[in-house]
C-alpha positions as CSV (number, residue, x, y, z in Angstrom):
1,X,35.2,-26.0,-4.8
2,X,31.5,-25.3,-4.4
3,X,29.4,-23.6,-7.4
4,X,29.3,-20.4,-7.9
5,X,26.0,-18.6,-6.5
6,X,23.0,-18.0,-9.0
7,X,21.7,-14.4,-8.6
8,X,18.3,-13.4,-9.8
9,X,16.6,-10.0,-10.0
10,X,12.9,-9.7,-9.0
11,X,10.9,-7.4,-11.3
12,X,10.0,-4.5,-9.4
13,X,6.5,-3.8,-8.4
14,X,4.6,-1.4,-10.6
15,X,2.3,1.3,-8.9
16,X,-1.5,0.5,-9.3
17,X,-2.1,4.2,-9.1
18,X,0.3,5.8,-11.6
19,X,-0.7,2.5,-13.9
20,X,-4.2,3.5,-13.9
21,X,-3.4,7.0,-13.7
22,X,-5.5,7.9,-10.6
23,X,-4.2,11.4,-9.0
24,X,-6.5,11.2,-6.1
25,X,-7.0,8.4,-3.5
26,X,-10.4,8.8,-2.0
27,X,-10.7,8.3,2.0
28,X,-14.3,7.2,1.3
29,X,-13.1,4.1,-1.1
30,X,-13.1,1.8,1.9
31,X,-12.3,-1.3,-0.3
32,X,-9.6,0.0,-1.9
33,X,-7.9,1.2,1.4
34,X,-8.6,-2.2,3.0
35,X,-5.8,-3.5,1.0
36,X,-3.0,-1.4,2.3
37,X,-3.7,-2.1,5.9
38,X,-3.0,-5.5,7.7
39,X,-5.4,-7.4,9.7
40,X,-4.2,-5.9,12.9
41,X,-4.9,-2.4,11.4
42,X,-1.0,-1.1,10.5
43,X,-0.8,0.1,7.0
44,X,1.5,-1.9,4.8
45,X,5.0,-0.4,3.9
46,X,5.6,0.8,0.4
47,X,8.0,-2.0,-0.1
48,X,5.2,-4.7,0.0
49,X,2.6,-2.7,-2.0
50,X,4.8,-1.6,-4.8
51,X,3.6,2.2,-4.6
52,X,5.3,4.9,-5.6
53,X,6.6,7.5,-2.8
54,X,3.9,10.0,-4.3
55,X,1.0,7.6,-4.0
56,X,2.0,5.7,-0.9
57,X,1.9,9.1,1.1
58,X,-1.7,9.6,-0.5
59,X,-2.9,6.3,0.8
60,X,-1.1,6.9,3.9
61,X,-3.3,10.0,4.4
62,X,-6.2,8.9,2.9
63,X,-6.2,5.7,5.4
64,X,-5.6,8.1,8.4
65,X,-8.7,10.4,7.3
66,X,-10.8,7.0,6.9
67,X,-10.1,6.2,10.6
68,X,-10.9,9.6,11.9
69,X,-14.3,9.5,10.1
70,X,-14.7,6.0,11.5
71,X,-15.1,4.5,7.9
72,X,-11.5,2.3,9.1
73,X,-10.8,0.6,12.3
74,X,-8.0,1.7,14.3
75,X,-7.5,-1.6,15.3
76,X,-9.2,-4.7,13.8
77,X,-9.9,-7.2,16.6
């Protein structure tokens, strides 16, 4: 008889914006937004970043605004 499988639970990532009590994500803060974009220019999903839904939406809007204002590239090449 094989040994029983051991299950382990990973701790859920905390939202960085909720911990720092940031209510506004600024599109001009390119260093911050660059952490939420892959090297190909895609936005990272909530599961990988650990953001809550509210702040993930704000990050996505800020990245889109920064792209339109030419602060972030649409595609990194």
